[in-house]
N, CA, C and O of each residue as an XYZ file, in Angstrom:
296
protein
N     -56.353    -74.916    -17.470
C     -57.220    -73.916    -16.893
C     -56.506    -73.249    -15.725
O     -55.857    -73.922    -14.924
N     -56.621    -71.950    -15.629
C     -55.944    -71.219    -14.568
C     -56.816    -71.103    -13.321
O     -57.970    -71.531    -13.302
N     -56.245    -70.526    -12.306
C     -56.975    -70.299    -11.064
C     -58.134    -69.326    -11.245
O     -59.093    -69.353    -10.474
N     -58.053    -68.476    -12.250
C     -59.023    -67.403    -12.422
C     -60.086    -67.716    -13.468
O     -60.925    -66.868    -13.768
N     -60.060    -68.916    -14.021
C     -61.036    -69.279    -15.026
C     -60.748    -68.680    -16.391
O     -61.581    -68.762    -17.294
N     -59.577    -68.078    -16.552
C     -59.192    -67.477    -17.818
C     -58.325    -68.473    -18.574
O     -57.459    -69.122    -17.988
N     -58.559    -68.590    -19.872
C     -57.737    -69.501    -20.662
C     -56.295    -69.015    -20.648
O     -56.028    -67.828    -20.838
N     -55.385    -69.926    -20.425
C     -53.975    -69.578    -20.388
C     -53.276    -70.311    -19.274
O     -53.823    -71.235    -18.671
N     -52.063    -69.890    -19.009
C     -51.272    -70.496    -17.954
C     -51.099    -69.500    -16.817
O     -51.250    -68.292    -17.000
N     -50.783    -70.026    -15.646
C     -50.546    -69.182    -14.472
C     -49.162    -69.470    -13.929
O     -48.746    -70.624    -13.824
N     -48.446    -68.392    -13.582
C     -47.107    -68.509    -13.016
C     -47.016    -67.567    -11.817
O     -47.673    -66.527    -11.775
N     -46.192    -67.949    -10.848
C     -45.904    -67.083     -9.706
C     -44.450    -66.639     -9.825
O     -43.544    -67.468     -9.909
N     -44.235    -65.325     -9.830
C     -42.893    -64.754     -9.947
C     -42.558    -64.053     -8.635
O     -43.311    -63.194     -8.176
N     -41.434    -64.416     -8.034
C     -40.974    -63.733     -6.821
C     -40.385    -62.384     -7.210
O     -39.599    -62.291     -8.153
N     -40.769    -61.339     -6.479
C     -40.320    -59.981     -6.777
C     -39.751    -59.370     -5.502
O     -40.424    -59.330     -4.472
N     -38.517    -58.896     -5.572
C     -37.873    -58.259     -4.418
C     -38.021    -56.748     -4.524
O     -37.915    -56.171     -5.606
N     -38.267    -56.120     -3.381
C     -38.301    -54.658     -3.330
C     -39.686    -54.060     -3.223
O     -39.815    -52.840     -3.113
N     -40.724    -54.871     -3.251
C     -42.087    -54.345     -3.119
C     -42.424    -54.204     -1.634
O     -42.206    -55.127     -0.850
N     -42.963    -53.028     -1.254
C     -43.257    -52.825      0.160
C     -44.582    -52.103      0.429
O     -45.008    -52.006      1.579
N     -45.233    -51.597     -0.621
C     -46.438    -50.797     -0.385
C     -47.428    -50.965     -1.539
O     -47.152    -51.657     -2.519
N     -48.575    -50.323     -1.400
C     -49.596    -50.415     -2.445
C     -49.136    -49.784     -3.753
O     -49.547    -50.227     -4.825
N     -48.292    -48.757     -3.685
C     -47.770    -48.156     -4.910
C     -46.926    -49.191     -5.661
O     -47.023    -49.309     -6.882
N     -46.099    -49.937     -4.925
C     -45.292    -51.001     -5.534
C     -46.207    -52.031     -6.204
O     -45.982    -52.447     -7.340
N     -47.232    -52.420     -5.471
C     -48.198    -53.405     -5.972
C     -48.813    -52.930     -7.286
O     -48.847    -53.675     -8.266
N     -49.293    -51.699     -7.303
C     -49.921    -51.157     -8.512
C     -48.934    -51.044     -9.663
O     -49.288    -51.312    -10.811
N     -47.706    -50.652     -9.368
C     -46.690    -50.501    -10.416
C     -46.406    -51.824    -11.116
O     -46.358    -51.890    -12.344
N     -46.220    -52.875    -10.324
C     -45.908    -54.191    -10.889
C     -47.109    -54.734    -11.662
O     -46.953    -55.230    -12.778
N     -48.299    -54.645    -11.081
C     -49.497    -55.149    -11.761
C     -49.736    -54.402    -13.073
O     -50.065    -55.016    -14.088
N     -49.573    -53.077    -13.053
C     -49.792    -52.274    -14.265
C     -48.774    -52.603    -15.348
O     -49.130    -52.733    -16.519
N     -47.507    -52.739    -14.961
C     -46.454    -53.057    -15.942
C     -46.741    -54.388    -16.624
O     -46.551    -54.523    -17.833
N     -47.196    -55.366    -15.856
C     -47.467    -56.687    -16.432
C     -48.726    -56.679    -17.296
O     -48.756    -57.303    -18.357
N     -49.754    -55.980    -16.850
C     -51.014    -55.954    -17.606
C     -50.867    -55.232    -18.948
O     -51.675    -55.437    -19.854
N     -49.838    -54.389    -19.078
C     -49.587    -53.704    -20.353
C     -49.041    -54.649    -21.418
O     -49.102    -54.349    -22.610
N     -48.510    -55.787    -20.988
C     -47.935    -56.748    -21.935
C     -49.047    -57.489    -22.670
O     -50.000    -57.967    -22.056
N     -48.913    -57.577    -23.981
C     -49.867    -58.333    -24.791
C     -49.778    -59.802    -24.395
O     -48.709    -60.409    -24.463
N     -50.893    -60.361    -23.987
C     -50.914    -61.759    -23.591
C     -51.108    -61.966    -22.099
O     -51.420    -63.076    -21.666
N     -50.928    -60.906    -21.298
C     -51.165    -61.010    -19.853
C     -52.613    -60.626    -19.586
O     -53.031    -59.509    -19.892
N     -53.382    -61.558    -19.011
C     -54.791    -61.278    -18.737
C     -55.038    -60.884    -17.284
O     -56.040    -60.239    -16.977
N     -54.128    -61.270    -16.388
C     -54.314    -60.930    -14.979
C     -52.972    -60.952    -14.269
O     -52.125    -61.805    -14.535
N     -52.787    -59.994    -13.354
C     -51.587    -59.945    -12.521
C     -52.011    -59.498    -11.126
O     -52.607    -58.434    -10.959
N     -51.697    -60.320    -10.128
C     -52.091    -60.020     -8.754
C     -50.878    -60.143     -7.841
O     -50.306    -61.223     -7.692
N     -50.491    -59.018     -7.228
C     -49.348    -58.989     -6.315
C     -49.801    -59.373     -4.912
O     -50.867    -58.960     -4.456
N     -48.977    -60.170     -4.235
C     -49.156    -60.490     -2.815
C     -47.947    -59.899     -2.089
O     -46.862    -60.480     -2.099
N     -48.145    -58.743     -1.459
C     -47.033    -58.070     -0.792
C     -46.451    -58.913      0.338
O     -45.235    -58.934      0.526
N     -47.296    -59.603      1.088
C     -46.821    -60.421      2.205
C     -45.880    -61.533      1.743
O     -44.887    -61.830      2.407
N     -46.196    -62.136      0.616
C     -45.382    -63.231      0.089
C     -44.263    -62.732     -0.829
O     -43.328    -63.476     -1.127
N     -44.354    -61.475     -1.276
C     -43.335    -60.921     -2.160
C     -43.358    -61.538     -3.539
O     -42.313    -61.823     -4.124
N     -44.583    -61.745     -4.065
C     -44.663    -62.328     -5.400
C     -45.854    -61.772     -6.163
O     -46.697    -61.058     -5.619
N     -45.892    -62.123     -7.434
C     -47.013    -61.755     -8.300
C     -47.457    -63.011     -9.040
O     -46.639    -63.752     -9.584
N     -48.767    -63.234     -9.050
C     -49.348    -64.354     -9.781
C     -49.880    -63.798    -11.094
O     -50.694    -62.875    -11.110
N     -49.406    -64.376    -12.198
C     -49.743    -63.861    -13.523
C     -50.445    -64.943    -14.338
O     -49.970    -66.075    -14.434
N     -51.585    -64.574    -14.924
C     -52.271    -65.439    -15.880
C     -51.976    -64.878    -17.264
O     -52.171    -63.689    -17.515
N     -51.504    -65.740    -18.163
C     -51.026    -65.257    -19.458
C     -51.189    -66.312    -20.542
O     -51.422    -67.491    -20.273
N     -51.056    -65.837    -21.785
C     -51.089    -66.706    -22.954
C     -49.642    -66.909    -23.411
O     -49.026    -65.974    -23.923
N     -49.092    -68.107    -23.236
C     -47.685    -68.335    -23.591
C     -47.395    -68.196    -25.086
O     -46.233    -68.107    -25.484
N     -48.428    -68.177    -25.904
C     -48.217    -67.959    -27.336
C     -47.969    -66.478    -27.644
O     -47.475    -66.136    -28.718
N     -48.315    -65.604    -26.691
C     -48.179    -64.158    -26.913
C     -47.092    -63.495    -26.075
O     -46.529    -62.480    -26.485
N     -46.792    -64.055    -24.911
C     -45.821    -63.419    -24.012
C     -45.034    -64.505    -23.273
O     -45.579    -65.541    -22.894
N     -43.745    -64.243    -23.080
C     -42.899    -65.227    -22.389
C     -42.666    -64.810    -20.938
O     -42.887    -63.660    -20.560
N     -42.222    -65.763    -20.146
C     -41.864    -65.468    -18.758
C     -40.728    -64.453    -18.730
O     -40.710    -63.569    -17.874
N     -39.786    -64.570    -19.650
C     -38.680    -63.607    -19.714
C     -39.188    -62.201    -19.992
O     -38.657    -61.236    -19.444
N     -40.215    -62.066    -20.841
C     -40.808    -60.752    -21.110
C     -41.388    -60.154    -19.824
O     -41.228    -58.964    -19.551
N     -42.057    -60.994    -19.048
C     -42.663    -60.528    -17.799
C     -41.585    -60.103    -16.805
O     -41.704    -59.060    -16.162
N     -40.541    -60.906    -16.682
C     -39.457    -60.570    -15.762
C     -38.779    -59.277    -16.189
O     -38.441    -58.446    -15.346
N     -38.577    -59.102    -17.480
C     -37.949    -57.883    -18.000
C     -38.799    -56.661    -17.663
O     -38.257    -55.621    -17.287
N     -40.124    -56.769    -17.792
C     -41.020    -55.660    -17.477
C     -40.921    -55.261    -16.005
O     -40.970    -54.077    -15.671
N     -40.782    -56.256    -15.130
C     -40.653    -55.986    -13.694
C     -39.303    -55.317    -13.392
O     -39.237    -54.361    -12.619
N     -38.246    -55.821    -14.001
C     -36.905    -55.264    -13.788
C     -36.831    -53.831    -14.298
O     -36.204    -52.979    -13.669
N     -37.468    -53.560    -15.433
C     -37.417    -52.225    -16.031
C     -38.055    -51.156    -15.149
O     -37.723    -49.978    -15.281
N     -38.968    -51.543    -14.249
C     -39.569    -50.548    -13.361
C     -38.878    -50.502    -11.998
O     -39.352    -49.829    -11.083
N     -37.752    -51.220    -11.862
C     -36.924    -51.062    -10.684
C     -36.963    -52.137     -9.622
O     -36.456    -51.931     -8.520
N     -37.558    -53.287     -9.930
C     -37.624    -54.365     -8.952
C     -36.741    -55.529     -9.394
O     -36.359    -55.616    -10.561
N     -36.422    -56.414     -8.466
C     -35.624    -57.599     -8.771
C     -36.527    -58.816     -8.808
O     -37.487    -58.917     -8.044
N     -36.208    -59.739     -9.706
C     -36.964    -61.012     -9.781
C     -36.038    -62.163     -9.501
O     -36.466    -63.317     -9.513
């Protein structure tokens, strides 16, 4: 069970280069577009994103690739 009550697993991914709400929205939107991601919440202060996902549908590597493709480092 995840922190959000959604079936799936939760992972925290460190993301470098986020500094504003636009960055936050970009990362959350990119992750939520992936099939299998049910929730993505960026914490700008900590420089990370907490993702709830179904590991049968999406991999951690897929999530990292989505973040890198929009210009951030993981």
